[in-house]
C-alpha positions, -999 to +999 in steps of 0.1 A: +371+032-206+335+042-211+306+019-201+272+026-215+241+011-201+214+011-228+178+001-221+163-022-248+130-029-230+115-027-196+113-064-188+146-079-194+162-067-226+191-047-215+224-043-233+256-035-216+276-019-244+313-021-237+326-008-269+361+000-257+368-032-239+384-052-267+421-056-270+427-043-305+458-058-320+469-034-347+494-046-372+518-024-391+523-052-415+543-034-441+562-009-421+562+024-438+550+011-472+540+046-484+569+065-472+595+052-497+617+076-516+612+054-547+579+072-555+556+042-554+521+051-566+491+040-547+456+041-563+429+036-538+403+034-566+419+003-581+398-028-581+404-052-552+387-082-538+382-092-502+367-125-489+350-128-455+349-163-440+325-174-413+314-207-397+278-195-396+258-164-404+243-143-376+235-106-370+267-100-351+289-112-380+268-091-405+274-060-383+312-068-382+313-070-420+295-037-424+318-020-400+348-033-419+334-022-453+324+012-440+359+018-426+376+009-458+353+031-478+359+060-453+396+056-460+391+059-497+389+023-509+358+027-531+363-002-557+363-032-535+344-064-543+334-085-512+324-121-510+312-141-480+320-178-476+297-194-450+302-229-437+266-232-425+278-243-391+298-273-403+335-275-393+345-298-421+329-274-446+348-245-430+381-263-434+373-271-470+366-234-476+399-224-461+418-250-482+401-238-514+412-202-507+447-213-517+437-214-554+416-183-553+429-148-560+417-124-533+437-095-521+427-100-485+411-127-464+390-117-434+379-146-412+353-137-386+355-152-351+377-180-338+366-210-358+371-192-391+404-177-381+417-211-370+407-227-403+422-200-424+455-198-405+458-236-405+455-235-443+487-215-445+476-191-472+499-168-491+472-141-491+473-116-462+448-124-434+431-099-410+407-116-386+378-100-367+369-108-331+390-137-319+387-138-281+421-154-274+443-156-305+471-175-287+449-201-271+432-206-304+465-212-321+460-183-345+494-170-333+521-181-309+525-147-292+506-114-292+539-096-295+551-114-326+523-131-346+538-158-367+511-174-388+505-147-415+476-132-397+466-103-374+434-086-363+413-078-333+403-096-301+370-093-282+382-108-249+357-097-223+358-090-185+337-119-171+336-103-136+317-073-152+292-097-168+282-114-136+283-082-115+260-064-139+236-093-144+231-098-106+228-061-101+199-060-126+183-092-112+196-099-076+178-132-074+203-146-100+229-147-073+209-170-050+219-202-067+242-218-092+253-201-124+250-222-156+274-218-185+262-228-220+287-231-248+299-250-278+327-274-269+341-271-304+348-233-303+381-224-286+369-189-278+338-203-261+358-228-241+382-200-231+353-177-220+336-205-201+369-213-182+373-176-173+338-174-159+341-207-141+373-194-124+356-162-114+326-180-100+350-202-080+365-171-065+331-158-055+321-192-041+293-196-065+285-230-078+290-234-116+272-259-138+284-263-174+266-278-203+281-280-238+267-284-272+282-293-306+257-276-329+229-251-327+201-278-327+212-289-292+210-254-276+173-253-267+174-286-248+206-277-231+192-243-220+161-260-206+182-284-186+204-257-172+174-235-163+161-262-141+194-264-121+205-227-120+194-193-111+211-177-141+228-188-173+259-173-189+267-176-226+303-166-236+313-154-271+301-183-291+288-182-327+270-216-325+249-208-294+244-172-305+228-185-337+201-201-315+200-174-289+162-167-293+155-204-284+180-203-256+165-173-239+129-185-244+138-218-228+154-200-198+126-175-194+100-204-191+118-212-158+122-176-149+159-177-153+178-148-168+206-152-194+238-131-193+253-126-227+285-115-243+273-097-275+247-070-282+229-094-305+223-117-274+206-088-256+185-081-286+176-118-287+162-119-252+192-120-228+188-099-197+221-082-204+253-084-223+288-072-218+301-068-253+323-051-278+303-032-304+302-055-335+304-027-361+332-011-340+354-041-339+348-047-376+360-012-383+389-016-360+400-047-379+399-027-411+416+004-397+440-010-371+446-045-385+465-031-415+440-037-443+445-002-458+483-007-457+480-041-474+457-029-501+478+002-508+509-020-512+491-043-535+484-014-558+520-002-560+531+002-596+567-008-587+556-044-583+564-047-621+600-035-616+629-059-620+657-060-595+690-080-596+687-113-577+716-102-555+694-073-542+665-097-535+688-121-516+703-093-496+669-080-486+656-114-477+687-122-456+684-089-437+647-096-430+656-131-420+680-118-394+652-100-376+652-065-392+620-047-402+608-041-437+617-004-435+652-012-422+658-036-450+644-012-476+666+017-464+697-004-463+695-018-498+678+011-516+644-004-524+609+007-512+593-009-481+564-021-503+586-041-527+606-055-498+574-067-482+562-081-515+595-101-518+590-115-484+554-126-491+565-141-525+595-160-512+582-171-478+565-201-493+595-210-514+625-207-491+624-229-460+650-207-443+629-175-447+606-170-417+570-160-419+561-123-418+563-109-384+539-081-375+544-053-350+514-054-326+498-025-308+475-033-280+448-008-272+420-009-246 
């Protein structure tokens, strides 16, 4: 694990880049899809479409998208059309966007951060989903287990070590440890709630008083920060797309009272926070593309054998074998089809046969 301390400015703009700290959940979604003896052809230059979904736009999300795109391009996917659907900070709009995706024909859906990932997985789409930067996928309900995701989605997590945040912030500004620590977050974001709970628990262990203040939208952030700054000697902002979108106002309000802000994203440091402990946004975007299985999914979608016709008996045998807990590769080898076509059958029939379980992904955790 490498920790880089990068100076942004002399006064208080310091970034704590912690690019290797995310738990990267890599999905081998279609196990061995390109190793079939059937000679499936994969054309990386074929036209494909990918849709990013976000609750709000901010610089961090833009960097994640660029990291994702760059990684796919580096792997040879050069003919990809990208679209971004932005809910403008409105949860009902976000849910509407997710629901509308059922009738749209994207090859891959990429929700960014917890609110978007929740909306997309709750919509139960047939299209494969690879999310970016969900702090706690299980707590957010995006999957029931990190070992066997069960809601048609996989991706990367940006869970952060809160003890490092507080230690680094108070090292830079020792007076921050002289009083209470405030936590400012959006009560409607599961990742923010989880991050606040972790910091609160850590502060309890240290014997530091903790004062929380929540917001429901970005327009409330400045006032909340002003109130916290009058009660605390420092303010912590967890991973939170709502507060981050108003970060400049938050840090300005805190600095008026001489109170530093400890962040959880490089963009927060660039927006006036004293420091941040963060996963590199472009890095985690690229990791989602590379390790989240996107190339494997897209290669499978381009397989020419999707037009082949198999006897229904073969289809039923493959589905039954998958249903009993075997992997795509095992089913393909047993019944003489390629892994890519076996995976395609599972995606096709999952929504039609109640007794066929959702796709299960093999997860690799890396630190």
